[in-house]
C-alpha positions as CSV (number, residue, x, y, z in Angstrom):
1,M,-19.8,3.3,16.0
2,D,-16.9,2.0,18.0
3,F,-16.1,-1.5,16.9
4,A,-13.6,-2.0,19.7
5,A,-16.5,-1.6,22.2
6,L,-18.5,-4.2,20.3
7,L,-15.7,-6.7,19.9
8,E,-14.1,-6.5,23.3
9,P,-16.8,-8.5,25.2
10,A,-16.8,-11.2,22.5
11,I,-13.0,-11.5,22.5
12,K,-13.0,-11.6,26.3
13,F,-15.7,-14.3,26.3
14,F,-13.9,-16.5,23.8
15,S,-10.6,-16.1,25.6
16,E,-11.5,-17.8,28.9
17,G,-13.8,-20.3,30.6
18,V,-16.7,-21.8,28.7
19,G,-16.2,-19.4,25.8
20,K,-12.7,-20.8,25.2
21,I,-14.1,-24.4,25.2
22,I,-16.7,-23.3,22.6
23,A,-14.1,-21.6,20.5
24,D,-11.8,-24.5,20.6
25,F,-14.6,-26.9,19.6
26,A,-15.6,-24.7,16.7
27,R,-12.0,-24.5,15.6
28,M,-11.7,-28.3,15.7
29,L,-14.8,-28.7,13.7
30,Y,-13.6,-26.2,11.1
31,E,-10.2,-28.0,10.8
32,I,-11.9,-31.4,10.4
33,L,-14.4,-30.2,7.8
34,Y,-12.0,-27.9,5.8
35,P,-8.5,-29.5,6.1
36,A,-5.5,-27.4,5.0
37,N,-4.1,-30.1,2.8
38,A,-7.3,-30.4,0.7
39,E,-6.9,-30.4,-3.1
40,P,-7.3,-27.0,-4.7
41,A,-10.5,-26.2,-6.5
42,H,-10.4,-26.7,-10.3
43,P,-12.6,-25.2,-12.9
44,I,-15.4,-27.3,-14.4
45,E,-16.4,-26.8,-18.0
46,I,-20.1,-25.8,-18.4
47,P,-21.6,-27.3,-21.6
48,K,-23.1,-24.8,-24.0
């Protein structure tokens, strides 16, 4: 299976036109929902 042949159309779609708008919108949503400056996860004690 040639992954390059599978990924090439998707990369081309998301690089120009409507696909680029969709990719930019998805990236914006991701950055809003998961900000880089969020506090790190911390362990929670589970009672026994």
